[in-house]
C-alpha positions as a Markdown table, in Angstrom:
| # | Residue | x | y | z |
|---|---|---|---|---|
| 1 | Asn | 0.0 | 0.0 | 0.0 |
| 2 | Thr | 1.2 | 3.5 | -0.8 |
| 3 | Ile | 0.3 | 6.6 | 1.1 |
| 4 | Glu | 0.8 | 9.8 | -0.9 |
| 5 | Phe | 1.5 | 13.2 | 0.8 |
| 6 | Thr | 0.9 | 16.2 | -1.6 |
| 7 | Gly | 1.2 | 19.8 | -0.6 |
| 8 | Ala | 3.3 | 23.0 | -0.7 |
| 9 | Leu | 7.0 | 23.3 | 0.0 |
| 10 | His | 7.6 | 23.5 | 3.8 |
| 11 | Ala | 4.0 | 22.6 | 4.6 |
| 12 | Thr | 3.0 | 19.8 | 6.9 |
| 13 | Val | 0.6 | 17.2 | 5.5 |
| 14 | Val | -1.1 | 14.7 | 7.8 |
| 15 | Lys | -2.5 | 11.3 | 6.8 |
| 16 | Gln | -4.2 | 8.6 | 8.8 |
| 17 | Val | -3.7 | 4.9 | 8.5 |
| 18 | Arg | -6.6 | 2.8 | 9.8 |
| 19 | Leu | -5.8 | -0.5 | 11.5 |
| 20 | Lys | -8.3 | -3.2 | 12.3 |
| 21 | Asn | -8.1 | -5.9 | 14.9 |
| 22 | Pro | -10.4 | -8.8 | 14.0 |
| 23 | Ser | -9.2 | -11.0 | 16.9 |
| 24 | Ser | -10.6 | -11.4 | 20.4 |
| 25 | Arg | -7.4 | -10.1 | 22.1 |
| 26 | Asn | -5.4 | -6.9 | 22.1 |
| 27 | Leu | -2.9 | -6.3 | 19.3 |
| 28 | Met | 0.2 | -4.2 | 19.8 |
| 29 | Tyr | 2.4 | -2.7 | 17.1 |
| 30 | Asn | 5.7 | -0.9 | 17.2 |
| 31 | Ala | 5.7 | 1.7 | 14.4 |
| 32 | Ile | 9.0 | 2.5 | 12.7 |
| 33 | Leu | 9.8 | 4.9 | 9.9 |
| 34 | Val | 12.8 | 3.8 | 7.7 |
| 35 | Gly | 14.3 | 4.8 | 4.4 |
| 36 | Arg | 16.1 | 7.7 | 2.7 |
| 37 | Asp | 13.8 | 10.4 | 3.9 |
| 38 | Ala | 12.4 | 8.9 | 7.1 |
| 39 | Asp | 13.4 | 12.0 | 9.0 |
| 40 | Asp | 10.9 | 14.1 | 7.1 |
| 41 | Phe | 8.0 | 11.8 | 8.3 |
| 42 | Ser | 6.8 | 11.6 | 11.9 |
| 43 | Leu | 4.4 | 9.8 | 14.2 |
| 44 | Pro | 3.1 | 12.6 | 16.4 |
| 45 | Lys | 1.3 | 10.2 | 18.8 |
| 46 | Gly | 4.3 | 8.0 | 19.4 |
| 47 | Asn | 5.4 | 4.7 | 18.0 |
| 48 | Met | 3.4 | 2.2 | 20.1 |
| 49 | Val | -0.1 | 1.3 | 18.9 |
| 50 | Thr | -2.5 | -0.8 | 20.8 |
| 51 | Ile | -5.8 | -2.0 | 19.2 |
| 52 | Gly | -8.5 | -3.5 | 21.3 |
| 53 | Pro | -10.3 | -6.7 | 20.4 |
| 54 | Gln | -12.8 | -6.3 | 17.5 |
| 55 | Arg | -11.8 | -2.6 | 17.2 |
| 56 | Gln | -10.1 | -0.3 | 14.7 |
| 57 | Arg | -7.8 | 2.6 | 15.3 |
| 58 | Ser | -6.2 | 5.3 | 13.1 |
| 59 | Ile | -2.6 | 6.4 | 13.5 |
| 60 | Lys | -1.4 | 9.8 | 12.2 |
| 61 | Val | 1.6 | 10.1 | 10.0 |
| 62 | Glu | 2.9 | 13.6 | 9.3 |
| 63 | Phe | 5.2 | 14.8 | 6.5 |
| 64 | Thr | 6.9 | 18.2 | 6.3 |
| 65 | Ser | 8.6 | 18.9 | 2.9 |
| 66 | Arg | 12.1 | 20.4 | 3.0 |
| 67 | Phe | 13.0 | 19.9 | -0.7 |
| 68 | Leu | 11.4 | 20.0 | -4.1 |
| 69 | Arg | 12.3 | 16.4 | -4.9 |
| 70 | Pro | 9.9 | 13.7 | -3.9 |
| 71 | Ala | 10.6 | 12.1 | -0.5 |
| 72 | Glu | 10.2 | 8.4 | 0.2 |
| 73 | Ala | 10.1 | 6.2 | 3.3 |
| 74 | Val | 8.5 | 3.1 | 4.6 |
| 75 | Leu | 6.2 | 2.8 | 7.7 |
| 76 | Leu | 6.7 | -0.6 | 9.3 |
| 77 | Leu | 4.2 | -1.8 | 11.9 |
| 78 | Ile | 5.9 | -4.7 | 13.7 |
| 79 | Ala | 3.5 | -6.8 | 15.8 |
| 80 | Arg | 4.3 | -7.5 | 19.5 |
| 81 | His | 3.1 | -10.7 | 21.1 |
| 82 | Val | 0.6 | -10.1 | 23.8 |
| 83 | Gly | -0.6 | -13.2 | 25.7 |
| 84 | Gly | 0.7 | -15.5 | 22.9 |
| 85 | Ile | -1.3 | -13.6 | 20.2 |
| 86 | Gly | 0.6 | -11.6 | 17.5 |
| 87 | Gly | -0.5 | -9.9 | 14.4 |
| 88 | Ala | 1.2 | -9.7 | 11.0 |
| 89 | Thr | 3.9 | -7.2 | 10.3 |
| 90 | Leu | 2.5 | -4.4 | 8.1 |
| 91 | Ser | 4.3 | -2.1 | 5.7 |
| 92 | Phe | 3.2 | 1.1 | 3.9 |
| 93 | Ser | 5.2 | 3.0 | 1.3 |
| 94 | Leu | 5.2 | 6.7 | 2.0 |
| 95 | Lys | 5.7 | 9.1 | -0.9 |
| 96 | Ser | 5.5 | 12.8 | -1.3 |
| 97 | Glu | 5.1 | 15.4 | -4.0 |
| 98 | Val | 5.5 | 19.1 | -3.8 |
| 99 | Lys | 2.7 | 20.7 | -5.9 |
| 100 | His | 3.4 | 24.4 | -5.4 |
| 101 | Ile | 5.6 | 26.9 | -3.6 |
| 102 | Glu | 4.2 | 29.6 | -1.5 |
| 103 | Pro | 6.2 | 32.8 | -0.9 |
């Protein structure tokens, strides 16, 4: 899955990633940003995500453009085992595009 961040140079763009837990136990994920431009992306609510049983939760990913060139990174959500139950590791490609420059 690819999440695209489009906006003005030096603007902050926020996207949300919705995660679902179909199991009957809590799922915990450790979120990590990796890649060439990972420093331009952030997780404002922290990197630990807990999803209750039969629930869904959105996590915010922010991007602030510093350059005109497209930025790329990967969001990894690594499942932590809780009570013997673990989810699958999830990955999302993060890409940006600067559409305009504001003075």
